[in-house]
C-alpha positions in Angstrom: 0.1 -0.1 -0.1 1.5 3.3 -1.0 1.5 6.7 1.2 -1.8 8.1 -0.9 -3.5 4.9 -0.4 -3.2 5.0 3.4 -4.1 8.5 3.7 -7.6 7.5 1.5 -7.9 5.0 4.4 -7.3 7.3 7.6 -9.4 9.6 5.8 -12.5 7.3 5.0 -12.1 5.9 8.6 -12.9 9.6 9.6 -15.7 10.1 7.6 -17.5 6.9 9.1 -17.8 9.0 12.1 -18.1 12.3 10.9 -17.1 15.3 8.9 -13.8 16.3 8.2 -12.4 19.5 9.0 -7.8 25.1 -8.6 -5.0 26.5 -8.0 -3.1 28.8 -10.1 -1.3 32.4 -9.2 -4.3 34.1 -11.3 -7.1 33.0 -9.0 -9.5 36.1 -8.5 -10.9 36.9 -5.4 -14.2 36.2 -6.7 -12.6 32.6 -8.3 -11.7 31.7 -4.5 -15.2 32.5 -3.2 -17.0 30.2 -6.4 -14.4 27.4 -4.8 -14.0 27.5 -1.3 -17.4 29.0 0.2 -19.9 27.4 -2.8 -22.2 26.6 0.4 -23.3 29.6 2.2 -26.1 28.0 4.1 -26.0 28.0 7.3 -23.7 31.0 8.0 -24.7 34.1 10.0 -24.0 37.9 8.1 -21.0 38.2 10.9 -19.5 35.1 9.4 -20.4 35.6 5.6 -18.5 39.6 6.2 -15.6 37.7 7.4 -15.1 35.2 5.0 -15.4 37.7 2.0 -12.8 40.1 4.2 -10.4 37.2 4.1 -11.0 36.0 0.3 -10.4 39.8 -0.8 -7.1 40.3 1.0 -3.7 38.8 -0.1 -0.8 37.0 2.6 1.5 35.6 0.4 2.9 36.7 -2.6 3.3 34.9 -6.0 6.0 33.0 -5.8 5.4 32.0 -2.3 2.3 30.5 -3.7 4.4 28.8 -6.8 6.5 27.6 -4.0 3.4 26.1 -1.7 2.2 24.8 -5.4 5.4 22.8 -5.7 5.8 21.5 -2.2 1.9 20.2 -2.1 2.5 18.6 -5.5 5.7 16.8 -3.9 3.3 15.5 -1.1 0.6 14.6 -3.2 1.7 14.2 -6.7 -1.4 14.3 -9.3 -2.9 11.0 -10.4 -6.0 9.9 -12.9 -8.1 11.2 -9.7 -7.1 14.9 -9.5 -4.6 17.5 -8.7 -4.1 20.0 -6.1 -4.6 22.3 -8.6 -7.8 20.9 -9.5 -8.5 20.8 -5.9 -7.5 24.5 -5.2 -5.3 23.6 -2.4 -3.1 26.8 -2.5 -6.2 29.2 -2.3 -7.3 26.9 0.6 -4.0 27.1 2.4 -3.2 30.5 1.8 -7.4 31.0 3.5 -6.3 29.1 6.6 -3.2 31.3 6.8 -5.1 34.5 6.7 -8.1 32.8 9.3 -5.4 31.4 11.7 -3.1 33.5 12.7 -0.8 30.7 14.4 -0.6 29.1 10.5 0.5 32.4 9.1 4.3 33.3 10.2 5.4 29.7 10.4 4.6 28.7 7.1 5.9 32.3 5.9 9.3 31.3 7.6 9.3 27.5 6.5 9.1 28.6 2.7 11.8 31.1 3.4 13.6 27.9 4.6 13.4 25.6 2.1 14.9 28.4 -0.4 17.5 29.4 2.3 18.7 25.4 1.9 18.1 25.0 -2.0 20.4 28.0 -2.2 22.7 26.4 0.0 22.7 23.1 -1.5 22.3 23.8 -5.2 22.9 27.4 -5.6 19.2 28.5 -6.6 15.6 28.8 -5.1 13.9 25.8 -4.6 11.3 25.6 -7.5 14.6 26.1 -9.7 15.6 22.7 -8.5 14.9 19.3 -10.2 12.2 17.5 -8.5 14.7 15.0 -7.1 16.7 17.7 -5.3 13.4 19.1 -3.8 12.7 15.6 -2.5 15.8 15.5 -0.7 15.4 19.2 1.0 11.8 17.9 2.2 12.8 14.7 3.3 15.3 16.1 6.1 12.4 17.6 7.7 9.6 14.9 6.9 9.8 13.2 10.2 10.0 14.4 13.7 13.4 13.8 15.6 12.5 10.9 18.3 15.3 12.4 20.6 13.9 15.7 20.5 11.3 16.7 23.1 10.8 20.2 21.3 11.0 19.7 17.3 12.8 22.6 15.1 10.5 25.2 13.2 11.0 23.5 9.9 10.0 20.2 11.1 6.8 21.7 12.5 6.4 23.6 9.4 6.6 20.5 7.3 4.2 18.9 9.6 1.7 21.8 9.3 1.9 21.9 5.5 1.8 18.4 5.0 -1.6 18.8 7.1 -2.9 21.4 5.3 -2.1 19.9 1.4 -3.9 16.5 2.7 -7.1 18.2 4.2 -7.4 20.6 1.6 -7.4 18.1 -1.3 -9.2 15.3 0.4 -11.8 17.8 1.1 -12.3 19.4 -2.2 -14.6 17.7 -4.8 -12.1 15.8 -6.7 -10.5 14.5 -3.4 -13.8 13.1 -2.0 -14.6 11.8 -5.5 -10.7 9.6 -5.1 -11.9 8.5 -1.7 -15.1 7.2 -3.4 -16.8 8.6 -0.2 -20.9 8.8 -1.2 -22.3 9.6 2.4 -26.0 8.9 2.8 -26.8 8.4 -1.1 -30.3 6.6 -1.7 -30.1 3.6 -3.5 -32.8 1.5 -5.3 -34.4 -1.5 -3.7 -36.2 -3.9 -5.0 -37.1 -6.0 -1.6 -35.6 -9.0 -0.3 -33.8 -11.1 -3.0 -35.8 -13.7 -5.0 -33.6 -16.5 -3.7 -34.0 -15.9 -0.1 -37.9 -15.5 -0.4 -37.7 -19.3 -1.8 -35.7 -20.5 1.0 -37.9 -19.3 3.3 -40.7 -20.4 1.3 -42.4 -16.7 1.5 -43.6 -14.6 -1.7 -44.6 -11.1 -2.1 -48.3 -10.3 -2.4 -48.0 -9.5 -6.5 -50.9 -6.4 -6.1 -48.5 -4.7 -3.0 -45.7 -5.8 -5.1 -46.6 -3.9 -8.4 -47.1 -0.7 -6.0 -44.5 -0.5 -3.5 -41.6 -2.1 -5.6 -42.0 -0.2 -8.8 -38.6 1.5 -9.4 -40.4 3.9 -11.9 -42.9 5.4 -9.4 -40.6 5.7 -6.6 -40.7 9.2 -7.0 -44.4 9.6 -6.6 -45.9 10.1 -3.5 -48.4 7.5 -2.0 -52.2 8.2 -2.1 -54.7 6.1 0.1 -58.3 6.0 -0.1 -60.7 7.0 2.8 -60.9 3.3 4.3 -57.3 3.3 4.1 -56.3 1.4 0.8 -53.2 2.0 -1.0 -54.3 3.5 -4.5 -50.8 4.7 -5.5 
């Protein structure tokens, strides 16, 4: 089982118990609003006003957003189901950085750390390095140090950005489809299977079967006469 499959299984387990908590550098505030807040029901006017304010402010520079995009694609590479860009992961991370102040500085400092390391090791910024060099840098901060009680800031940064990437992707439309999670989706039930009825020596009343298990009429509302007899 690869890492992506492991993440999917973990998230499906979370979905069983409850709900889980496009990306390019030219996304407009209106496009961000359409992608992130498609469902506005249940939100108070104050919440909507705050969302609008956050969506219309900019925190990361274009270079920082591009760096986030590159890192996100290294954490969750695109596959046949979808990509970081399709899932609007970069706008999601920027929104979270604006909404949760504790995220903002660590992410920005972590992005700076990546560029500093890339320049020291390879003589160029992180996004200009080849994928193998980028992975080598990330490998140094991908795991917590067991001997350290307090983890270095760069390791904390990667843990944060990894969690945001996974959350942003797997709570998007393409991510949910990749999980295969459909929730409470109604299906078509044709009654007890015939082999089970035969085994138990039972059978449906033909008249009631025609009225109750006719799937072509499943969207019709039942009607009864004054004596309580089912009409449709």
